[in-house]
N, C-alpha and C positions, 0 to 999 in steps of 0.2 A: 503493500500499499504506499509506504514511504517513497519508494522509487517512483511510482506513478505521479505522486504529488509533486516531487521535485522536477520531474520531466515536464509536467504541465506548466509549472511556474517558469522554468527555463524557456520553454517554447513561447509563452506569452511575452516574457521580458525581452527575448531576442527579437521579437517581431516589433517591439515598440522603440527600442533604442537605436542610436546611430552607430554605436560600437558594440556589436553583439559578442565579439570575442573577448571583451573585457569583463563580462558578467561572471560572477562567482557565486556559488550556492553551497550552503552547508545545511545539514539537517540532523536532527536527533529525534529518535522515537522512543517513547516509553509506553506503558500499558494503556494510558488514557489519551495521550496527546502526541502530536507531531509538531516539532518546532523547526520552521524553515527560515533561514537567514539569506536574503538576497542582497548581494553587494553589486552596486552599479557606480559608474563614474559620476562625479558631481555634475558634469555637463548633461548627463542622461537622467539625472534624478527627477526632474520635472516631467519627463516623458513617462516615467513609470508611475509617479504619484498622481499626476494630472491635476487639473484645477480643482481646488478645495478637496483633494484626495479622492476624486471620483473614480479614477482608474484603479487606485489601490483598493478601494472598497469593492469594486467590481471583481477584481482578482480574488480577494478574500471571500466574496460571495460564491464564486465558482468553486473555490477550494471547500467551502462549507458544504455546498450541495454534493460534492463528490464524497466527502468524508462522512456524510450521514449514513451511507450504506454500511460503513464499518464501525459505526458508533465511536468514532475518535474525534477529538477536537484538533483543529489545525490552527497554528499560530504563525503568521507570516510577518517578519520583520524586514523592512527595506532600509538598508544602510549604505552610506557612502563608502566607496572603495578607496583605500588609502594607498 
């Protein structure tokens, strides 16, 4: 399940940014929750978050819909790549 979620986030993020090769993802899974960290360049941050966070909310909504089947919570953090 974790691999599918990470691949989904990666596909969406790479479709949005100017530098798709610079994206990095980390994930941790325990019994109840999957934590996914998405790292993007500062110049691409606005493209992933969107105006007033609308794109980030949409990505989280898709993850929530997919995770309902498995009864797991998914937490997505979007952070700036250093």
